[in-house]
C-alpha positions as CSV (number, residue, x, y, z in Angstrom):
1,M,0.0,0.0,0.0
2,S,1.3,3.4,-0.8
3,T,0.5,6.9,0.4
4,A,-0.9,9.4,-2.0
5,C,0.1,13.1,-2.0
6,L,-2.3,15.6,-3.5
7,A,-1.2,18.9,-4.8
8,T,-4.0,21.2,-5.9
9,E,-3.7,24.7,-7.3
10,I,-6.4,27.0,-6.0
11,P,-7.1,29.8,-8.5
12,N,-7.5,33.4,-7.4
13,R,-11.2,34.1,-6.8
14,P,-13.2,36.1,-4.3
15,R,-13.2,34.6,-0.8
16,G,-16.3,33.1,0.8
17,A,-18.2,30.5,-1.2
18,S,-15.2,29.8,-3.4
19,I,-13.2,28.7,-0.4
20,Q,-15.9,26.1,0.4
21,H,-15.9,25.0,-3.2
22,D,-12.1,24.6,-3.1
23,V,-12.2,22.6,0.1
24,E,-14.9,20.3,-1.2
25,S,-12.9,19.8,-4.4
26,V,-9.7,18.8,-2.6
27,I,-11.7,16.4,-0.4
28,E,-13.3,14.8,-3.4
29,D,-9.9,14.4,-5.0
30,M,-8.5,12.8,-1.9
31,V,-11.4,10.4,-1.4
32,A,-11.1,9.4,-5.1
33,S,-7.4,8.6,-4.6
34,L,-8.2,6.1,-1.8
35,P,-8.4,2.4,-2.5
36,N,-11.8,0.7,-2.8
37,P,-12.3,-1.0,0.6
38,K,-14.2,-3.9,-1.1
39,E,-11.0,-4.7,-3.1
40,L,-8.8,-5.0,0.0
41,S,-8.1,-8.2,1.8
42,A,-8.9,-8.5,5.5
43,E,-5.2,-8.5,6.2
44,Q,-4.7,-5.2,4.2
45,R,-7.6,-3.6,6.1
46,R,-6.2,-4.6,9.5
47,A,-2.8,-3.2,8.5
48,I,-4.3,0.1,7.5
49,I,-6.2,0.4,10.8
50,A,-3.1,-0.6,12.8
51,R,-1.0,2.0,11.0
52,Y,-3.4,4.8,11.5
53,A,-4.2,3.8,15.1
54,G,-0.5,4.0,15.9
55,V,-0.2,7.5,14.4
56,L,-3.3,8.8,16.1
57,E,-2.3,7.3,19.5
58,G,1.2,8.8,19.2
59,N,-0.3,12.3,18.4
60,F,-2.8,12.0,21.2
61,I,-0.2,11.1,23.8
62,Y,2.0,14.0,22.6
63,W,-1.0,16.4,22.7
64,S,-2.2,15.3,26.1
65,R,1.3,15.7,27.6
66,S,1.5,19.3,26.4
67,L,-1.6,20.4,28.5
Protein backbone atom coordinates (compact mmCIF):
# COMPACT_ATOMS: atom_id res chain seq x y z
CA MET A 1 0.00 0.00 0.00
CA SER A 2 1.35 3.43 -0.84
CA THR A 3 0.52 6.88 0.44
CA ALA A 4 -0.91 9.41 -1.99
CA CYS A 5 0.06 13.06 -1.95
CA LEU A 6 -2.28 15.60 -3.47
CA ALA A 7 -1.20 18.95 -4.80
CA THR A 8 -4.03 21.20 -5.86
CA GLU A 9 -3.70 24.66 -7.29
CA ILE A 10 -6.37 27.02 -6.03
CA PRO A 11 -7.12 29.82 -8.49
CA ASN A 12 -7.48 33.45 -7.41
CA ARG A 13 -11.15 34.08 -6.77
CA PRO A 14 -13.20 36.12 -4.33
CA ARG A 15 -13.21 34.64 -0.81
CA GLY A 16 -16.28 33.12 0.80
CA ALA A 17 -18.20 30.55 -1.17
CA SER A 18 -15.18 29.85 -3.39
CA ILE A 19 -13.19 28.65 -0.36
CA GLN A 20 -15.92 26.13 0.45
CA HIS A 21 -15.89 24.97 -3.17
CA ASP A 22 -12.10 24.61 -3.12
CA VAL A 23 -12.17 22.61 0.12
CA GLU A 24 -14.89 20.30 -1.23
CA SER A 25 -12.92 19.80 -4.44
CA VAL A 26 -9.75 18.84 -2.56
CA ILE A 27 -11.73 16.44 -0.36
CA GLU A 28 -13.31 14.81 -3.42
CA ASP A 29 -9.88 14.40 -5.04
CA MET A 30 -8.49 12.84 -1.87
CA VAL A 31 -11.39 10.41 -1.43
CA ALA A 32 -11.10 9.41 -5.10
CA SER A 33 -7.41 8.56 -4.55
CA LEU A 34 -8.21 6.09 -1.76
CA PRO A 35 -8.38 2.36 -2.54
CA ASN A 36 -11.77 0.69 -2.80
CA PRO A 37 -12.31 -1.04 0.58
CA LYS A 38 -14.16 -3.90 -1.13
CA GLU A 39 -10.99 -4.73 -3.08
CA LEU A 40 -8.78 -4.97 0.03
CA SER A 41 -8.14 -8.22 1.84
CA ALA A 42 -8.90 -8.53 5.54
CA GLU A 43 -5.16 -8.46 6.22
CA GLN A 44 -4.72 -5.23 4.24
CA ARG A 45 -7.63 -3.58 6.09
CA ARG A 46 -6.19 -4.59 9.47
CA ALA A 47 -2.77 -3.23 8.48
CA ILE A 48 -4.27 0.14 7.50
CA ILE A 49 -6.22 0.37 10.77
CA ALA A 50 -3.14 -0.58 12.81
CA ARG A 51 -0.96 1.98 11.04
CA TYR A 52 -3.41 4.85 11.53
CA ALA A 53 -4.23 3.82 15.11
CA GLY A 54 -0.51 3.99 15.90
CA VAL A 55 -0.20 7.45 14.38
CA LEU A 56 -3.30 8.79 16.10
CA GLU A 57 -2.32 7.31 19.45
CA GLY A 58 1.15 8.84 19.24
CA ASN A 59 -0.25 12.25 18.40
CA PHE A 60 -2.83 12.03 21.18
CA ILE A 61 -0.20 11.14 23.78
CA TYR A 62 2.00 14.05 22.60
CA TRP A 63 -0.96 16.44 22.68
CA SER A 64 -2.18 15.32 26.11
CA ARG A 65 1.28 15.73 27.64
CA SER A 66 1.47 19.35 26.45
CA LEU A 67 -1.57 20.37 28.50
